Steps between C-alpha positions, in 0.01 A plus 500: 500500500718795410868442437757771575871505418722761666850558360773642725851374428696797638689521830402360839335818628284521188387142555397588856303805391311314227335291772283808557303427185496127569324587826257737334408272211432220746276724711294597193509160329538241778425208266740609226822323406789741554840408357824694532829495310822608677871468436699216651613597849181684590286187500581436867270788592197307381545154647157387619331828402127449565369706209725380218405202287825477306835672539690516170874550537713653225841340548730692267790269583332232290531726197324835518328488162410131498362523855301808399329329207438187704311715748306670223393158375376413847307827522331443165377159611331657805277740303510773763217753520730777620877531465643777717853622427644685800828583323636724229750260340495371142516136612189528715330693222566201277359265764187713515448551128547131417321360806172443319314675782154636420597832656861611535604813679806678631679832515528737206879512552536136400647499148235249386203670666351579159421128478309494832122515526531769763783721621529741792738783572789429732538827686821547694669829595796621299818519713586845367154630590531362853837669541340832407172449688532246784176336610371634831492246782120523535430459128341177383754300304397273216642170614598212273199305630280784372660465158444124517138561593458713188544176304196336659283796607256434215448150641493600869502856640737790565582424863868441580588130532759378749759222452504193720724197548413167658777329699404143586463338839844344450647841413370644826613193692858537379502872575352449846780255571762756399334771706489273805864405453643847446282730709519324838701788645298767320144632529452551129682511168545714191608401151751676279507448123810703405554398138364615166565400141596862428777692676317833497190348665702339781574692817877466552639219711646745755153645553348158563777437752408827675138398511564151640726647770220736599232232534413449871672198651170339599419452131652221296617589150431261211670578170305370201550488125620269226801267527690754291461744791679276751836679483333834570307350792816348646688829477219682683501237774880515532495881525218519754557187706133406473241361266398166348567437132200330337588575137564131428244371746163622374291452188292792372179417685693418816656846489150643457381311807796628702432860397135474604583463871792743514485818706639676192645405162772728363540482122611686188275598210497135394302176510496456882306827521221351290511171689442698819202677341359165385530362854364818665828506693654817644768637270743789474630544147812702422478685168834611362504592130129429451190652662162364612330727245588245232237280663699228672484608863337330802131426456381462856462741790779315684749591227748788492719635221818686597715698260748783503382833644759676287359653183706354217464609140587145390243304705328299373755422232276241335213260543734204547830465677851540363820301552661815640401854590488700173638805685760306695406635844198281597371775730143371471605196706783629716290790630238268653556479874461158662310651795238633259465154350449352847252775571667654800 
């Protein structure tokens, strides 16, 4: 029996996307043991996952270095056949190099990739190049799942894998109860995930208020996110006079189950976008300072990406978000009309 270890200890959205290669490895090696290591906080995505044997959790609060070497000791005892590093950080490079795996592989941009058995190029567009030569809307974009697939193509094939999440029966039961409770006077519902870790990737609060006001009255509005997003959710509800705040109500897989049955899910370029893709749920993603050409846009035909129509010599300003607009005007976000986001 083959043993695989996949390492992805980055942010929530990255943890969602790495399920694409979990799915593909299982389809090619249905009898294999597939283990995954994630950071504490993202483990809720994988509760009851049918294709994972063991979920390793790196809890940095217990002491980052000591927890790291404890994990490495666990990996060495497992004698993995293949250790797959889906990140470009030194810490995960150390996990990979010291794992004792028979074959270790990851991206060439990892500072310890010279110690891997196999390394692949991590190809991502340069922001400056995209500013000079924007990608045409009909051009095929190399998505992050394609880059993930590059890690395992020699063991599988070159076809694009898709992420998937598995909410439990109890997750769906809780969500169905909420839907029944809050949509009695409505024919359907939409979800809004208005927050982002980064300011420049978050459509401004005033814009979300505009959007919620424009949603037809027959649709209920559920606002989702982390408990840290509660204040934002409450302000949107106060300003619009509608909406249900679920930011403290739902766990990760419960949010995924809710998004699955929504008429539409409105999100930023952030983790809820990838959760929607994993659930094959309809999604409209607002891209402010970033662009889909980086490879983090919707993956399904029921997904839309909306950005500014104004040609800006500063967009995209970088691969990741910033705590404030580097130019001070934030035109990439403010120029996006809420009616375009709704699709009318």
